[in-house]
C-alpha positions in Angstrom: 6.7 49.4 -13.7 5.4 45.9 -14.9 6.8 43.5 -17.1 8.3 40.0 -16.8 9.7 39.5 -13.2 11.4 36.4 -11.7 12.9 35.3 -8.4 16.4 33.5 -8.7 17.9 31.5 -5.9 21.4 32.2 -4.6 24.1 29.6 -5.2 26.3 28.0 -2.8 28.6 25.0 -2.3 29.4 22.7 0.5 31.3 19.5 1.4 29.3 16.7 2.9 29.9 13.3 4.7 27.3 10.7 4.2 25.2 10.3 7.4 26.1 13.7 8.7 23.9 16.9 8.4 24.9 19.8 6.2 23.3 23.3 6.8 21.8 25.0 3.8 20.5 28.6 3.7 17.0 29.5 2.7 16.3 30.0 -1.0 19.7 29.0 -1.9 20.7 26.4 -4.3 23.4 24.5 -2.6 25.6 22.0 -4.2 26.9 19.4 -1.6 29.8 17.4 -2.8 30.2 14.0 -1.1 33.7 13.2 -2.5 32.9 12.0 -6.0 29.1 12.7 -6.4 26.8 15.7 -5.7 23.4 16.6 -4.3 21.9 19.9 -5.3 19.3 21.1 -2.8 16.9 24.2 -2.6 14.6 24.7 0.4 12.5 27.6 1.4 13.9 27.8 4.9 17.2 27.3 6.4 17.5 23.4 6.7 19.8 20.6 7.7 20.2 18.1 4.8 21.4 14.6 5.6 22.1 12.1 2.9 23.0 8.6 4.1 23.9 5.3 2.5 21.3 2.6 2.2 23.2 -0.6 2.4 21.3 -3.3 0.7 17.9 -4.1 -0.8 15.9 -6.0 1.9 12.5 -6.2 0.1 12.3 -8.0 -3.3 12.0 -5.5 -6.1 9.0 -5.7 -8.4 9.0 -8.0 -11.4 11.1 -6.6 -14.2 13.4 -4.6 -11.8 16.9 -5.7 -10.9 18.9 -3.9 -8.2 21.8 -1.8 -9.2 24.6 -1.1 -6.8 27.4 1.3 -6.2 30.7 0.4 -4.6 29.5 1.2 -1.1 25.8 1.2 -1.1 22.5 0.2 -3.0 20.9 3.6 -2.6 20.5 6.7 -0.4 18.2 8.1 2.3 17.5 11.9 2.1 16.4 13.6 5.3 15.6 17.3 5.7 15.1 19.1 8.9 13.8 22.7 8.8 10.2 22.8 8.1 10.2 24.5 4.8 9.2 23.3 1.3 11.6 21.3 -0.8 12.1 23.0 -4.2 14.9 20.8 -5.6 16.8 17.8 -4.7 18.8 16.7 -7.6 21.3 13.7 -7.0 24.1 12.8 -9.3 25.0 9.3 -8.1 28.5 7.8 -7.8 29.5 5.4 -10.5 27.7 2.1 -10.8 29.7 -1.0 -10.4 30.9 -2.5 -13.5 28.5 -5.5 -13.0 25.7 -3.3 -12.4 26.4 -1.1 -15.4 26.5 -4.2 -17.6 22.8 -4.8 -16.9 21.9 -1.6 -18.7 21.8 -2.7 -22.3 19.4 -2.8 -25.2 15.8 -2.6 -23.9 16.9 -2.5 -20.2 17.3 1.1 -18.8 18.5 2.7 -15.6 15.8 3.6 -13.1 15.1 4.9 -9.6 12.6 3.5 -7.0 11.3 5.3 -3.9 11.2 2.8 -1.1 8.8 2.8 1.9 10.4 0.4 4.3 7.4 0.2 6.7 4.9 -0.8 3.9 7.6 -2.7 2.0 6.5 -0.9 -1.2 8.0 0.8 -4.2 7.2 4.0 -6.2 9.1 4.5 -9.6 10.8 7.8 -10.0 11.7 9.1 -13.5 15.4 9.7 -13.8 16.8 12.7 -15.7 19.7 10.9 -17.4 22.1 8.0 -17.3 25.7 8.5 -18.6 27.3 5.4 -20.0 30.8 6.7 -19.9 30.7 7.8 -16.2 28.1 5.1 -15.2 26.2 7.8 -13.2 22.5 8.5 -12.8 21.0 12.0 -12.4 17.5 11.9 -10.7 15.4 14.5 -9.0 14.2 13.3 -5.6 10.7 14.5 -5.0 10.8 14.5 -1.2 12.7 13.1 1.8 12.9 9.3 1.7 14.8 6.4 0.6 15.8 5.8 -3.0 17.2 2.7 -4.6 18.3 2.1 -8.2 17.4 -0.6 -10.6 17.8 -2.0 -14.2 14.3 -1.8 -15.7 13.0 -4.1 -18.3 11.2 -2.4 -21.1 7.6 -3.9 -20.4 7.8 -3.9 -16.6 4.9 -2.5 -14.7 5.3 0.9 -13.0 5.3 0.4 -9.2 3.2 3.4 -7.7 2.1 4.6 -4.3 -1.4 5.4 -3.8 -2.3 9.2 -4.0 0.5 9.6 -6.5 -0.2 11.3 -9.8 0.9 9.3 -12.9 1.2 10.4 -16.5 -0.9 8.6 -19.1 -1.0 8.7 -22.9 -2.4 6.7 -25.8 0.1 4.0 -25.0 -1.1 1.7 -22.3 0.7 2.0 -19.0 0.5 -0.7 -16.4 0.6 0.7 -12.8 1.0 -1.6 -9.9 0.0 -0.6 -6.4 0.6 -1.9 -2.8 -1.8 -4.6 -1.6 -2.4 -6.3 -5.1 -4.1 -3.6 -7.2 -3.0 -3.2 -10.8 -4.4 -0.5 -13.3 -3.7 -0.9 -17.0 -4.6 2.5 -18.6 -4.5 4.4 -21.8 -6.0 7.9 -22.4 -6.9 9.4 -25.8 -4.1 12.1 -25.2 -1.6 13.2 -22.6 -3.3 13.2 -19.2 -2.9 12.1 -15.6 -4.4 9.5 -13.3 -4.5 9.3 -9.5 -5.6 6.2 -7.5 -6.6 6.2 -3.8 -7.4 3.2 -1.8 -9.8 3.0 1.2 -10.8 0.1 3.5 -14.4 1.2 3.8 -16.9 3.3 1.7 -19.4 5.9 2.6 -21.8 3.8 0.4 -23.7 0.8 1.7 -22.5 -2.5 0.2 -24.8 -4.1 -2.5 -27.4 -6.4 -1.0 -26.2 -10.0 -0.7 -22.6 -9.2 -1.2 -19.6 -8.6 1.1 -16.6 -6.5 0.2 -12.9 -7.3 0.6 -11.9 -3.9 2.1 -10.7 -2.8 -1.3 -12.2 0.5 -2.6 -10.4 2.4 -5.3 -11.2 6.0 -6.1 -9.7 6.6 -9.6 -9.5 10.1 -11.1 -8.1 11.7 -14.3 -6.5 15.0 -14.4 -8.8 16.0 -17.3 -11.9 14.0 -18.2 -11.4 12.4 -21.6 -11.8 9.0 -23.2 -10.1 6.2 -21.4 -9.5 2.5 -21.8 -8.5 0.5 -18.6 -8.4 -2.8 -16.9 -8.7 -3.1 -13.2 -7.0 -6.2 -11.4 -7.0 -7.1 -7.9 -5.2 -10.2 -6.2 -7.2 -11.6 -3.4 -6.1 -13.5 -0.3 -5.0 -17.1 -0.6 -7.2 -17.9 2.5 -10.4 -17.2 0.6 -12.7 -20.2 0.0 -13.0 -21.3 -3.7 -16.8 -20.7 -3.6 -16.4 -17.0 -2.6 -13.4 -16.5 -4.9 -15.3 -17.7 -8.0 -18.0 -15.0 -7.2 -15.7 -12.1 -6.9 -16.5 -9.1 -9.3 -15.7 -5.4 -9.5 -18.5 -2.9 -9.2 -18.6 0.9 -9.6 -20.7 3.5 -7.7 -23.1 5.2 -9.9 -23.8 8.6 -8.4 -26.8 9.1 -10.6 -28.7 6.1 -9.3 -26.9 6.0 -6.0 -26.2 2.3 -6.4 -23.4 -0.1 -7.0 -23.3 -1.4 -10.6 -21.8 -4.6 -11.7 -20.7 -4.3 -15.4 -22.5 -6.9 -17.5 -19.3 -7.7 -19.6 -15.6 -7.4 -19.1 -15.3 -9.1 -15.7 -13.5 -12.3 -14.8 -11.8 -14.1 -12.0 -8.8 -16.4 -12.4 -8.7 -18.7 -9.3 -5.4 -20.1 -10.3 -3.6 -16.8 -10.0 -6.2 -15.3 -7.6 -6.8 -12.2 -9.8 -10.2 -10.7 -10.4 -10.3 -8.3 -13.4 -12.6 -5.8 -15.0 -12.3 -3.7 -18.1 -13.8 -0.2 -18.2 -14.0 3.1 -20.1 -14.7 5.3 -17.2 -13.3 6.0 -13.7 -15.1 6.5 -10.4 -15.2 4.6 -7.1 -14.6 0.9 -7.8 -14.6 -2.0 -5.3 -14.4 -5.8 -5.3 -17.5 -7.7 -3.9 -18.1 -11.5 -3.4 -21.1 -13.6 -2.6 -22.0 -14.3 1.1 -19.9 -17.1 2.8 -20.4 -19.2 5.8 -17.6 -17.4 7.7 -14.7 -15.1 7.4 -11.1 -16.2 7.1 -8.0 -14.0 6.9 -4.6 -15.7 6.5 -1.0 -14.4 7.1 -2.0 -10.9 7.7 1.1 -8.8 8.6 1.1 -6.0 11.2 4.2 -3.7 11.4 5.2 -0.3 12.9 3.4 1.5 10.1 0.2 -0.6 10.5 0.2 -2.2 14.0 -3.5 -3.1 14.1 -6.3 -4.1 11.9 -10.1 -3.9 12.3 -12.7 -6.0 10.8 -16.4 -5.2 10.4 -18.6 -8.3 10.4 -22.2 -8.0 9.5 -23.7 -11.0 11.1 -27.0 -12.5 10.1 -27.7 -14.8 13.0 -30.0 -17.8 12.9 -28.9 -20.1 15.7 -25.8 -20.9 17.6 -22.8 -18.8 18.7 -20.1 -16.7 16.9 -16.5 -17.9 17.4 -13.7 -15.5 16.6 -10.3 -17.3 16.6 -7.0 -15.5 16.4 -3.9 -17.4 15.7 -0.4 -16.0 15.6 1.6 -17.3 12.6 5.0 -15.8 13.3 6.9 -12.7 14.5 8.3 -11.2 17.7 5.3 -9.2 18.9 2.5 -10.4 21.0 -1.2 -10.3 19.7 -4.5 -9.3 21.3 -8.0 -9.3 19.9 -10.9 -7.0 20.8 -14.6 -7.1 20.1 -17.3 -4.4 20.2 -20.8 -4.5 18.7 -21.6 -1.3 16.7 -19.7 0.6 14.2 -16.6 1.7 16.0 -13.3 -0.2 16.0 -12.5 -1.4 19.5 -9.2 -1.0 21.2 -7.8 -1.3 24.7 -9.9 1.6 25.9 -13.1 0.7 24.2 -14.1 -2.9 23.9 -16.8 -5.4 25.3 -14.7 -8.5 24.9 -11.0 -9.3 24.5 -8.6 -12.2 24.6 -5.6 -12.9 26.6 -2.2 -12.1 24.9 -1.3 -14.5 22.1 2.5 -14.9 22.6 3.8 -18.0 20.9 3.9 -18.9 17.1 0.9 -21.3 16.4 -1.0 -20.3 19.6 -4.7 -19.4 19.3 -7.2 -17.5 21.4 -10.9 -17.4 20.9 -13.7 -14.9 21.5 -17.0 -16.7 21.7 -20.1 -14.5 21.5 -23.3 -16.3 23.0 -26.7 -15.3 24.3 -25.1 -15.0 27.8 -22.3 -12.6 26.8 -22.0 -8.9 26.5 -22.7 -8.3 23.8 -25.1 -11.0 23.1 -25.1 -12.9 19.7 -27.6 -11.6 17.3 -28.1 -9.7 14.1 -26.0 -6.6 13.5 -22.5 -5.4 13.1 -19.6 -6.6 15.2 -16.2 -4.8 15.1 -13.1 -7.1 15.7 -9.7 -5.6 16.0 -6.2 -7.3 16.2 -3.4 -5.4 17.9 0.4 -6.2 17.9 2.1 -5.3 21.1 5.9 -5.0 21.4 6.9 -4.5 17.6 10.6 -4.1 17.6 10.9 -1.3 15.1 11.4 -0.5 11.4 11.2 -3.6 9.3 9.7 -5.8 12.0 6.4 -7.6 11.5 4.2 -10.2 13.2 1.6 -12.2 11.1 -1.8 -13.6 12.1 -4.7 -15.5 10.9 -8.4 -14.9 11.9 -11.4 -16.9 11.5 -14.9 -16.0 12.4 -17.6 -18.5 12.2 -21.2 -19.3 13.4 -21.1 -22.6 15.3 -23.5 -24.6 17.4 -21.2 -24.2 20.6 -18.1 -22.4 21.6 -14.8 -23.6 20.0 -16.7 -26.0 17.7 -15.2 -26.5 14.3 -17.0 -29.1 12.4 -20.6 -28.3 13.2 -20.9 -25.0 11.3 -24.2 -23.1 10.8 -24.8 -21.2 7.6 -24.7 -17.5 7.9 -23.9 -14.3 5.9 -20.8 -12.3 6.8 -20.1 -9.0 5.1 -16.5 -8.2 5.9 -14.9 -4.8 5.5 -11.1 -4.5 6.5 -10.3 -1.2 8.3 -6.5 -0.4 8.7 -6.2 1.6 11.7 -2.7 2.8 11.1 -3.2 3.3 7.4 -0.6 1.7 5.2 -2.2 2.2 1.9 -2.1 6.0 1.5 1.6 6.9 1.1 2.8 10.4 0.8 
């Protein structure tokens, strides 16, 4: 017969030790006790669950968040080996230290942050509860990963990974994303919003403009009235003339063109923030006027993103194209590759390359002339920088890159005006976080 049916998980208990795996059966809600606090886990297949201590906060928390600690750790790392889906992972923490618990008062609440160590980024997780008497936090962990705990100020922005769905309402929420993007958003009723970032677009850039490698696809769960402000923090190495020209534009699918809104746009060169108000979502990007060269400063490469590729649309008049790579700091060596066309070069596909850059402050240059392969001329050149020998999680090496049109190779003062449209392509993507 037919009526209301349901599937219920079996229940089990186990004793665990931090850092050691615990076997759990499939479709069984298993409560693992760690000697004073618990983790309740339910997976669809037999799995090994490991909960480990995370000793201390190594990346500064976002503004408005202060780290909370327990007697022996700042947070926990959850690992699940088994291949099935995670149905539930509910952690009841050990008691906060007295000093940590004292931070939670008035408008300051207890919170949880998912931490991506490779990208050095945070994603806020809503907690289930905080109990003052026991000083414990209950939170449902959405997936394997590292979770830290924080005292959260009432008006703090909500740190968010890209490709994560966030709830919206008639009250404005300020969502901050890795790489300097902020979305202040309110909707006419309860809804959701998801932001994805890409380094390139399928659509051709507007004539006379160059992009910053910052394209944002913003989508609502249900289409309804929205009020929003988009903000993007640009690189400190950008020239003041280009910075002052920066504006957001959106892709109009009806006219197949980028549209710069006539009102609501601004740029604050003191804080390096370009802003735009809007009442609709689509694909948005930041564009600036043409410049006499391209400059990237203090770009970090790490194990999650060990290389970056730049697309330079070169409008050649006279002279040569100098591409200068400088190592700022870090333990890895750097190498630059160049290829004319639309494909990012690498060690197996390039036309020109530098020797290794090994020392901090050392520079290497590729000079494209009429006698090189490729020859200098109009068209797109792809320039990639690779880090070789990154030492592991948490390590990074920084570089600066300058591309210029000069009269001769390695010249610096005698620059020739040219238009460079620059698109940043992250080869090992760090912007899309699961």
